[in-house]
Backbone as XML, in Angstrom:
<?xml version="1.0"?>
<chain id="A" units="angstrom">
  <residue number="1" name="MET">
    <atom name="N" x="35.436" y="178.846" z="-129.683"/>
    <atom name="CA" x="34.450" y="179.909" z="-129.571"/>
    <atom name="C" x="33.130" y="179.276" z="-129.162"/>
  </residue>
  <residue number="2" name="PRO">
    <atom name="N" x="32.520" y="179.716" z="-128.083"/>
    <atom name="CA" x="31.259" y="179.128" z="-127.631"/>
    <atom name="C" x="30.133" y="179.414" z="-128.618"/>
  </residue>
  <residue number="3" name="ARG">
    <atom name="N" x="29.298" y="178.411" z="-128.748"/>
    <atom name="CA" x="28.144" y="178.571" z="-129.643"/>
    <atom name="C" x="26.905" y="178.832" z="-128.810"/>
  </residue>
  <residue number="4" name="ASP">
    <atom name="N" x="25.997" y="179.592" z="-129.371"/>
    <atom name="CA" x="24.768" y="179.862" z="-128.646"/>
    <atom name="C" x="23.772" y="178.718" z="-128.877"/>
  </residue>
  <residue number="5" name="PHE">
    <atom name="N" x="22.797" y="178.639" z="-128.026"/>
    <atom name="CA" x="21.827" y="177.551" z="-128.071"/>
    <atom name="C" x="21.032" y="177.552" z="-129.377"/>
  </residue>
  <residue number="6" name="LYS">
    <atom name="N" x="20.688" y="178.725" z="-129.880"/>
    <atom name="CA" x="19.896" y="178.807" z="-131.110"/>
    <atom name="C" x="20.643" y="178.202" z="-132.291"/>
  </residue>
  <residue number="7" name="SER">
    <atom name="N" x="21.912" y="178.515" z="-132.459"/>
    <atom name="CA" x="22.644" y="177.931" z="-133.588"/>
    <atom name="C" x="22.864" y="176.439" z="-133.368"/>
  </residue>
  <residue number="8" name="PHE">
    <atom name="N" x="23.021" y="176.022" z="-132.113"/>
    <atom name="CA" x="23.144" y="174.593" z="-131.832"/>
    <atom name="C" x="21.877" y="173.854" z="-132.242"/>
  </residue>
  <residue number="9" name="THR">
    <atom name="N" x="20.706" y="174.368" z="-131.865"/>
    <atom name="CA" x="19.450" y="173.700" z="-132.213"/>
    <atom name="C" x="19.193" y="173.738" z="-133.705"/>
  </residue>
  <residue number="10" name="ASN">
    <atom name="N" x="19.586" y="174.811" z="-134.385"/>
    <atom name="CA" x="19.438" y="174.875" z="-135.840"/>
    <atom name="C" x="20.292" y="173.806" z="-136.512"/>
  </residue>
  <residue number="11" name="ASN">
    <atom name="N" x="21.533" y="173.632" z="-136.039"/>
    <atom name="CA" x="22.408" y="172.606" z="-136.598"/>
    <atom name="C" x="21.852" y="171.211" z="-136.318"/>
  </residue>
  <residue number="12" name="GLN">
    <atom name="N" x="21.326" y="171.006" z="-135.123"/>
    <atom name="CA" x="20.730" y="169.708" z="-134.786"/>
    <atom name="C" x="19.537" y="169.413" z="-135.680"/>
  </residue>
  <residue number="13" name="SER">
    <atom name="N" x="18.739" y="170.447" z="-135.941"/>
    <atom name="CA" x="17.577" y="170.291" z="-136.808"/>
    <atom name="C" x="17.997" y="169.905" z="-138.218"/>
  </residue>
  <residue number="14" name="LYS">
    <atom name="N" x="19.052" y="170.536" z="-138.727"/>
    <atom name="CA" x="19.561" y="170.209" z="-140.060"/>
    <atom name="C" x="20.071" y="168.781" z="-140.103"/>
  </residue>
  <residue number="15" name="ASN">
    <atom name="N" x="20.782" y="168.358" z="-139.041"/>
    <atom name="CA" x="21.281" y="166.983" z="-138.985"/>
    <atom name="C" x="20.132" y="165.987" z="-138.961"/>
  </residue>
  <residue number="16" name="THR">
    <atom name="N" x="19.090" y="166.297" z="-138.214"/>
    <atom name="CA" x="17.921" y="165.421" z="-138.140"/>
    <atom name="C" x="17.251" y="165.311" z="-139.497"/>
  </residue>
  <residue number="17" name="GLN">
    <atom name="N" x="17.138" y="166.430" z="-140.194"/>
    <atom name="CA" x="16.537" y="166.417" z="-141.531"/>
    <atom name="C" x="17.380" y="165.586" z="-142.494"/>
  </residue>
  <residue number="18" name="ASN">
    <atom name="N" x="18.705" y="165.717" z="-142.425"/>
    <atom name="CA" x="19.590" y="164.927" z="-143.278"/>
    <atom name="C" x="19.456" y="163.439" z="-142.967"/>
  </residue>
  <residue number="19" name="ASP">
    <atom name="N" x="19.341" y="163.105" z="-141.670"/>
    <atom name="CA" x="19.169" y="161.706" z="-141.276"/>
    <atom name="C" x="17.849" y="161.152" z="-141.811"/>
  </residue>
  <residue number="20" name="LYS">
    <atom name="N" x="16.793" y="161.970" z="-141.776"/>
    <atom name="CA" x="15.493" y="161.527" z="-142.289"/>
    <atom name="C" x="15.549" y="161.276" z="-143.787"/>
  </residue>
  <residue number="21" name="VAL">
    <atom name="N" x="16.228" y="162.140" z="-144.517"/>
    <atom name="CA" x="16.372" y="161.956" z="-145.962"/>
    <atom name="C" x="17.152" y="160.675" z="-146.235"/>
  </residue>
  <residue number="22" name="SER">
    <atom name="N" x="18.218" y="160.466" z="-145.488"/>
    <atom name="CA" x="19.026" y="159.257" z="-145.658"/>
    <atom name="C" x="18.199" y="158.009" z="-145.337"/>
  </residue>
  <residue number="23" name="GLN">
    <atom name="N" x="17.402" y="158.054" z="-144.286"/>
    <atom name="CA" x="16.543" y="156.923" z="-143.931"/>
    <atom name="C" x="15.492" y="156.687" z="-145.009"/>
  </residue>
  <residue number="24" name="ASN">
    <atom name="N" x="14.929" y="157.747" z="-145.551"/>
    <atom name="CA" x="13.937" y="157.607" z="-146.620"/>
    <atom name="C" x="14.566" y="156.979" z="-147.859"/>
  </residue>
  <residue number="25" name="ASP">
    <atom name="N" x="15.797" y="157.385" z="-148.173"/>
    <atom name="CA" x="16.502" y="156.794" z="-149.311"/>
    <atom name="C" x="16.703" y="155.301" z="-149.098"/>
  </residue>
  <residue number="26" name="LYS">
    <atom name="N" x="17.121" y="154.922" z="-147.885"/>
    <atom name="CA" x="17.338" y="153.511" z="-147.574"/>
    <atom name="C" x="16.024" y="152.741" z="-147.626"/>
  </residue>
  <residue number="27" name="THR">
    <atom name="N" x="14.972" y="153.312" z="-147.083"/>
    <atom name="CA" x="13.666" y="152.658" z="-147.098"/>
    <atom name="C" x="13.207" y="152.446" z="-148.530"/>
  </residue>
  <residue number="28" name="SER">
    <atom name="N" x="13.394" y="153.443" z="-149.364"/>
    <atom name="CA" x="13.021" y="153.334" z="-150.770"/>
    <atom name="C" x="13.844" y="152.253" z="-151.465"/>
  </residue>
  <residue number="29" name="GLU">
    <atom name="N" x="15.129" y="152.214" z="-151.165"/>
    <atom name="CA" x="16.003" y="151.200" z="-151.751"/>
    <atom name="C" x="15.574" y="149.793" z="-151.312"/>
  </residue>
  <residue number="30" name="TYR">
    <atom name="N" x="15.268" y="149.634" z="-150.037"/>
    <atom name="CA" x="14.819" y="148.333" z="-149.531"/>
    <atom name="C" x="13.499" y="147.928" z="-150.177"/>
  </residue>
  <residue number="31" name="GLN">
    <atom name="N" x="12.603" y="148.888" z="-150.350"/>
    <atom name="CA" x="11.316" y="148.585" z="-150.964"/>
    <atom name="C" x="11.503" y="148.118" z="-152.406"/>
  </residue>
  <residue number="32" name="GLU">
    <atom name="N" x="12.434" y="148.734" z="-153.120"/>
    <atom name="CA" x="12.723" y="148.302" z="-154.494"/>
    <atom name="C" x="13.226" y="146.863" z="-154.511"/>
  </residue>
  <residue number="33" name="ILE">
    <atom name="N" x="14.073" y="146.518" z="-153.563"/>
    <atom name="CA" x="14.595" y="145.146" z="-153.486"/>
    <atom name="C" x="13.456" y="144.174" z="-153.171"/>
  </residue>
  <residue number="34" name="ILE">
    <atom name="N" x="12.609" y="144.527" z="-152.230"/>
    <atom name="CA" x="11.468" y="143.684" z="-151.874"/>
    <atom name="C" x="10.574" y="143.489" z="-153.085"/>
  </residue>
  <residue number="35" name="ASP">
    <atom name="N" x="10.288" y="144.570" z="-153.787"/>
    <atom name="CA" x="9.425" y="144.485" z="-154.970"/>
    <atom name="C" x="10.030" y="143.595" z="-156.051"/>
  </residue>
  <residue number="36" name="LYS">
    <atom name="N" x="11.343" y="143.628" z="-156.175"/>
    <atom name="CA" x="12.022" y="142.822" z="-157.186"/>
    <atom name="C" x="11.841" y="141.324" z="-156.921"/>
  </residue>
  <residue number="37" name="TYR">
    <atom name="N" x="11.851" y="140.927" z="-155.656"/>
    <atom name="CA" x="11.847" y="139.509" z="-155.311"/>
    <atom name="C" x="10.506" y="138.966" z="-154.817"/>
  </residue>
  <residue number="38" name="LYS">
    <atom name="N" x="9.556" y="139.819" z="-154.518"/>
    <atom name="CA" x="8.344" y="139.380" z="-153.832"/>
    <atom name="C" x="7.481" y="138.387" z="-154.616"/>
  </residue>
  <residue number="39" name="ASP">
    <atom name="N" x="7.510" y="138.430" z="-155.926"/>
    <atom name="CA" x="6.663" y="137.546" z="-156.717"/>
    <atom name="C" x="7.407" y="136.307" z="-157.233"/>
  </residue>
  <residue number="40" name="MET">
    <atom name="N" x="8.673" y="136.143" z="-156.837"/>
    <atom name="CA" x="9.441" y="134.985" z="-157.291"/>
    <atom name="C" x="9.096" y="133.761" z="-156.455"/>
  </residue>
  <residue number="41" name="ASP">
    <atom name="N" x="9.089" y="132.600" z="-157.104"/>
    <atom name="CA" x="8.904" y="131.367" z="-156.346"/>
    <atom name="C" x="10.248" y="130.931" z="-155.775"/>
  </residue>
  <residue number="42" name="ASN">
    <atom name="N" x="10.235" y="129.870" z="-154.978"/>
    <atom name="CA" x="11.432" y="129.415" z="-154.290"/>
    <atom name="C" x="12.568" y="129.094" z="-155.266"/>
  </residue>
  <residue number="43" name="ASN">
    <atom name="N" x="12.254" y="128.426" z="-156.367"/>
    <atom name="CA" x="13.290" y="128.080" z="-157.349"/>
    <atom name="C" x="13.929" y="129.316" z="-157.963"/>
  </residue>
  <residue number="44" name="GLU">
    <atom name="N" x="13.108" y="130.312" z="-158.287"/>
    <atom name="CA" x="13.634" y="131.557" z="-158.853"/>
    <atom name="C" x="14.525" y="132.279" z="-157.841"/>
  </residue>
  <residue number="45" name="LEU">
    <atom name="N" x="14.073" y="132.301" z="-156.579"/>
    <atom name="CA" x="14.858" y="132.954" z="-155.539"/>
    <atom name="C" x="16.215" y="132.278" z="-155.363"/>
  </residue>
  <residue number="46" name="MET">
    <atom name="N" x="16.208" y="130.937" z="-155.332"/>
    <atom name="CA" x="17.460" y="130.197" z="-155.152"/>
    <atom name="C" x="18.389" y="130.399" z="-156.343"/>
  </residue>
  <residue number="47" name="SER">
    <atom name="N" x="17.842" y="130.368" z="-157.524"/>
    <atom name="CA" x="18.641" y="130.584" z="-158.721"/>
    <atom name="C" x="19.276" y="131.973" z="-158.698"/>
  </residue>
  <residue number="48" name="ASN">
    <atom name="N" x="18.488" y="132.959" z="-158.334"/>
    <atom name="CA" x="18.982" y="134.327" z="-158.251"/>
    <atom name="C" x="20.054" y="134.452" z="-157.173"/>
  </residue>
  <residue number="49" name="LEU">
    <atom name="N" x="19.831" y="133.813" z="-156.026"/>
    <atom name="CA" x="20.790" y="133.847" z="-154.921"/>
    <atom name="C" x="22.140" y="133.283" z="-155.360"/>
  </residue>
  <residue number="50" name="PHE">
    <atom name="N" x="22.128" y="132.107" z="-155.995"/>
    <atom name="CA" x="23.377" y="131.480" z="-156.408"/>
    <atom name="C" x="24.058" y="132.244" z="-157.540"/>
  </residue>
  <residue number="51" name="SER">
    <atom name="N" x="23.288" y="132.829" z="-158.426"/>
    <atom name="CA" x="23.873" y="133.665" z="-159.489"/>
    <atom name="C" x="24.576" y="134.879" z="-158.892"/>
  </residue>
  <residue number="52" name="GLU">
    <atom name="N" x="23.898" y="135.522" z="-157.980"/>
    <atom name="CA" x="24.476" y="136.710" z="-157.338"/>
    <atom name="C" x="25.712" y="136.329" z="-156.519"/>
  </residue>
  <residue number="53" name="ALA">
    <atom name="N" x="25.646" y="135.211" z="-155.805"/>
    <atom name="CA" x="26.788" y="134.760" z="-155.012"/>
    <atom name="C" x="27.986" y="134.467" z="-155.913"/>
  </residue>
  <residue number="54" name="SER">
    <atom name="N" x="27.747" y="133.803" z="-157.044"/>
    <atom name="CA" x="28.832" y="133.500" z="-157.984"/>
    <atom name="C" x="29.468" y="134.782" z="-158.512"/>
  </residue>
  <residue number="55" name="LYS">
    <atom name="N" x="28.625" y="135.734" z="-158.837"/>
    <atom name="CA" x="29.124" y="137.019" z="-159.339"/>
    <atom name="C" x="29.995" y="137.703" z="-158.281"/>
  </residue>
  <residue number="56" name="LEU">
    <atom name="N" x="29.517" y="137.743" z="-157.040"/>
    <atom name="CA" x="30.268" y="138.392" z="-155.963"/>
    <atom name="C" x="31.580" y="137.663" z="-155.678"/>
  </residue>
  <residue number="57" name="LYS">
    <atom name="N" x="31.569" y="136.328" z="-155.772"/>
    <atom name="CA" x="32.799" y="135.563" z="-155.575"/>
    <atom name="C" x="33.824" y="135.911" z="-156.657"/>
  </residue>
  <residue number="58" name="ARG">
    <atom name="N" x="33.375" y="135.967" z="-157.905"/>
    <atom name="CA" x="34.277" y="136.323" z="-159.010"/>
    <atom name="C" x="34.882" y="137.707" z="-158.814"/>
  </residue>
  <residue number="59" name="GLU">
    <atom name="N" x="34.095" y="138.613" z="-158.260"/>
    <atom name="CA" x="34.558" y="139.984" z="-158.028"/>
    <atom name="C" x="35.388" y="140.102" z="-156.752"/>
  </residue>
  <residue number="60" name="GLY">
    <atom name="N" x="35.516" y="139.004" z="-156.008"/>
    <atom name="CA" x="36.284" y="139.023" z="-154.768"/>
    <atom name="C" x="35.565" y="139.681" z="-153.609"/>
  </residue>
  <residue number="61" name="LYS">
    <atom name="N" x="34.245" y="139.789" z="-153.709"/>
    <atom name="CA" x="33.459" y="140.463" z="-152.677"/>
    <atom name="C" x="32.754" y="139.484" z="-151.734"/>
  </residue>
  <residue number="62" name="LEU">
    <atom name="N" x="32.937" y="138.186" z="-151.966"/>
    <atom name="CA" x="32.272" y="137.189" z="-151.128"/>
    <atom name="C" x="33.228" y="136.036" z="-150.907"/>
  </residue>
  <residue number="63" name="ASP">
    <atom name="N" x="33.472" y="135.723" z="-149.633"/>
    <atom name="CA" x="34.344" y="134.610" z="-149.295"/>
    <atom name="C" x="33.794" y="133.891" z="-148.064"/>
  </residue>
  <residue number="64" name="SER">
    <atom name="N" x="34.492" y="132.837" z="-147.644"/>
    <atom name="CA" x="34.039" y="132.028" z="-146.509"/>
    <atom name="C" x="33.890" y="132.853" z="-145.241"/>
  </residue>
  <residue number="65" name="SER">
    <atom name="N" x="34.797" y="133.770" z="-145.029"/>
    <atom name="CA" x="34.751" y="134.617" z="-143.840"/>
    <atom name="C" x="33.498" y="135.497" z="-143.831"/>
  </residue>
  <residue number="66" name="THR">
    <atom name="N" x="33.188" y="136.069" z="-144.968"/>
    <atom name="CA" x="31.997" y="136.915" z="-145.091"/>
    <atom name="C" x="30.736" y="136.097" z="-144.837"/>
  </residue>
  <residue number="67" name="LEU">
    <atom name="N" x="30.701" y="134.896" z="-145.392"/>
    <atom name="CA" x="29.542" y="134.022" z="-145.185"/>
    <atom name="C" x="29.409" y="133.619" z="-143.719"/>
  </residue>
  <residue number="68" name="SER">
    <atom name="N" x="30.518" y="133.335" z="-143.085"/>
    <atom name="CA" x="30.504" y="132.979" z="-141.673"/>
    <atom name="C" x="29.998" y="134.144" z="-140.818"/>
  </residue>
  <residue number="69" name="ASN">
    <atom name="N" x="30.456" y="135.342" z="-141.141"/>
    <atom name="CA" x="29.987" y="136.532" z="-140.417"/>
    <atom name="C" x="28.492" y="136.760" z="-140.634"/>
  </residue>
  <residue number="70" name="LEU">
    <atom name="N" x="28.034" y="136.522" z="-141.850"/>
    <atom name="CA" x="26.610" y="136.661" z="-142.148"/>
    <atom name="C" x="25.797" y="135.689" z="-141.297"/>
  </residue>
  <residue number="71" name="LYS">
    <atom name="N" x="26.254" y="134.445" z="-141.256"/>
    <atom name="CA" x="25.559" y="133.428" z="-140.467"/>
    <atom name="C" x="25.529" y="133.822" z="-138.989"/>
  </residue>
  <residue number="72" name="SER">
    <atom name="N" x="26.645" y="134.269" z="-138.464"/>
    <atom name="CA" x="26.713" y="134.676" z="-137.054"/>
    <atom name="C" x="25.793" y="135.854" z="-136.761"/>
  </residue>
  <residue number="73" name="SER">
    <atom name="N" x="25.694" y="136.759" z="-137.705"/>
    <atom name="CA" x="24.851" y="137.940" z="-137.510"/>
    <atom name="C" x="23.365" y="137.607" z="-137.563"/>
  </residue>
  <residue number="74" name="LEU">
    <atom name="N" x="22.987" y="136.704" z="-138.460"/>
    <atom name="CA" x="21.572" y="136.404" z="-138.661"/>
    <atom name="C" x="21.017" y="135.353" z="-137.694"/>
  </residue>
  <residue number="75" name="SER">
    <atom name="N" x="21.839" y="134.405" z="-137.305"/>
    <atom name="CA" x="21.372" y="133.262" z="-136.515"/>
    <atom name="C" x="20.574" y="133.619" z="-135.263"/>
  </residue>
  <residue number="76" name="PRO">
    <atom name="N" x="20.985" y="134.620" z="-134.497"/>
    <atom name="CA" x="20.211" y="134.925" z="-133.275"/>
    <atom name="C" x="18.752" y="135.329" z="-133.542"/>
  </residue>
  <residue number="77" name="PHE">
    <atom name="N" x="18.451" y="135.733" z="-134.762"/>
    <atom name="CA" x="17.109" y="136.184" z="-135.088"/>
    <atom name="C" x="16.242" y="135.076" z="-135.699"/>
  </residue>
  <residue number="78" name="LEU">
    <atom name="N" x="16.804" y="133.888" z="-135.838"/>
    <atom name="CA" x="16.116" y="132.793" z="-136.518"/>
    <atom name="C" x="15.782" y="131.664" z="-135.556"/>
  </residue>
  <residue number="79" name="ASN">
    <atom name="N" x="14.712" y="130.955" z="-135.885"/>
    <atom name="CA" x="14.404" y="129.760" z="-135.104"/>
    <atom name="C" x="15.308" y="128.631" z="-135.600"/>
  </residue>
  <residue number="80" name="SER">
    <atom name="N" x="15.242" y="127.470" z="-134.956"/>
    <atom name="CA" x="16.184" y="126.393" z="-135.290"/>
    <atom name="C" x="16.014" y="125.899" z="-136.731"/>
  </residue>
  <residue number="81" name="GLU">
    <atom name="N" x="14.789" y="125.846" z="-137.217"/>
    <atom name="CA" x="14.559" y="125.424" z="-138.604"/>
    <atom name="C" x="15.185" y="126.414" z="-139.584"/>
  </residue>
  <residue number="82" name="GLN">
    <atom name="N" x="15.005" y="127.689" z="-139.317"/>
    <atom name="CA" x="15.570" y="128.725" z="-140.172"/>
    <atom name="C" x="17.099" y="128.726" z="-140.094"/>
  </residue>
  <residue number="83" name="GLN">
    <atom name="N" x="17.637" y="128.461" z="-138.918"/>
    <atom name="CA" x="19.090" y="128.378" z="-138.772"/>
    <atom name="C" x="19.652" y="127.221" z="-139.589"/>
  </residue>
  <residue number="84" name="ASP">
    <atom name="N" x="18.951" y="126.085" z="-139.579"/>
    <atom name="CA" x="19.381" y="124.940" z="-140.382"/>
    <atom name="C" x="19.361" y="125.280" z="-141.869"/>
  </residue>
  <residue number="85" name="MET">
    <atom name="N" x="18.315" y="125.962" z="-142.310"/>
    <atom name="CA" x="18.206" y="126.363" z="-143.709"/>
    <atom name="C" x="19.331" y="127.337" z="-144.072"/>
  </residue>
  <residue number="86" name="LEU">
    <atom name="N" x="19.598" y="128.290" z="-143.204"/>
    <atom name="CA" x="20.677" y="129.246" z="-143.439"/>
    <atom name="C" x="22.017" y="128.526" z="-143.532"/>
  </residue>
  <residue number="87" name="SER">
    <atom name="N" x="22.258" y="127.589" z="-142.641"/>
    <atom name="CA" x="23.510" y="126.822" z="-142.670"/>
    <atom name="C" x="23.650" y="126.069" z="-143.986"/>
  </residue>
  <residue number="88" name="SER">
    <atom name="N" x="22.569" y="125.461" z="-144.437"/>
    <atom name="CA" x="22.592" y="124.737" z="-145.721"/>
    <atom name="C" x="22.903" y="125.668" z="-146.880"/>
  </residue>
  <residue number="89" name="LEU">
    <atom name="N" x="22.232" y="126.800" z="-146.909"/>
    <atom name="CA" x="22.460" y="127.770" z="-147.977"/>
    <atom name="C" x="23.904" y="128.276" z="-147.981"/>
  </residue>
  <residue number="90" name="ILE">
    <atom name="N" x="24.406" y="128.578" z="-146.811"/>
    <atom name="CA" x="25.777" y="129.088" z="-146.726"/>
    <atom name="C" x="26.785" y="128.032" z="-147.155"/>
  </residue>
  <residue number="91" name="ARG">
    <atom name="N" x="26.566" y="126.788" z="-146.740"/>
    <atom name="CA" x="27.448" y="125.716" z="-147.201"/>
    <atom name="C" x="27.401" y="125.575" z="-148.722"/>
  </residue>
  <residue number="92" name="ALA">
    <atom name="N" x="26.192" y="125.600" z="-149.284"/>
    <atom name="CA" x="26.030" y="125.472" z="-150.735"/>
    <atom name="C" x="26.686" y="126.633" z="-151.468"/>
  </residue>
  <residue number="93" name="ILE">
    <atom name="N" x="26.514" y="127.821" z="-150.973"/>
    <atom name="CA" x="27.140" y="129.004" z="-151.591"/>
    <atom name="C" x="28.654" y="128.916" z="-151.475"/>
  </residue>
  <residue number="94" name="ASP">
    <atom name="N" x="29.124" y="128.538" z="-150.311"/>
    <atom name="CA" x="30.565" y="128.454" z="-150.076"/>
    <atom name="C" x="31.197" y="127.390" z="-150.985"/>
  </residue>
  <residue number="95" name="ASP">
    <atom name="N" x="30.479" y="126.300" z="-151.239"/>
    <atom name="CA" x="30.993" y="125.208" z="-152.067"/>
    <atom name="C" x="30.854" y="125.484" z="-153.562"/>
  </residue>
  <residue number="96" name="SER">
    <atom name="N" x="29.964" y="126.413" z="-153.925"/>
    <atom name="CA" x="29.737" y="126.693" z="-155.344"/>
    <atom name="C" x="30.888" y="127.493" z="-155.928"/>
  </residue>
  <residue number="97" name="LYS">
    <atom name="N" x="30.970" y="127.462" z="-157.247"/>
    <atom name="CA" x="32.046" y="128.203" z="-157.931"/>
    <atom name="C" x="31.533" y="129.476" z="-158.537"/>
  </residue>
</chain>
């Protein structure tokens, strides 16, 4: 059954509004994560990273393949120094229990 332009634009408007709400939720979630970590020093961040990695490994949610994919995804956005740091972190996480 053909739809008229008015109902099409109304549906598009509703979809756009839903997308905006979803984006706002994600932005809020990201801001909460940033706020959680922003005042930590390097040692606290590393400790938290390894704790979280260990937890995810125990739950079966983190493995070598996932880490490799993460490295491949992030590397193009990093300079060579940052890539070296990422490689070190991934090796350390992969080797940790």
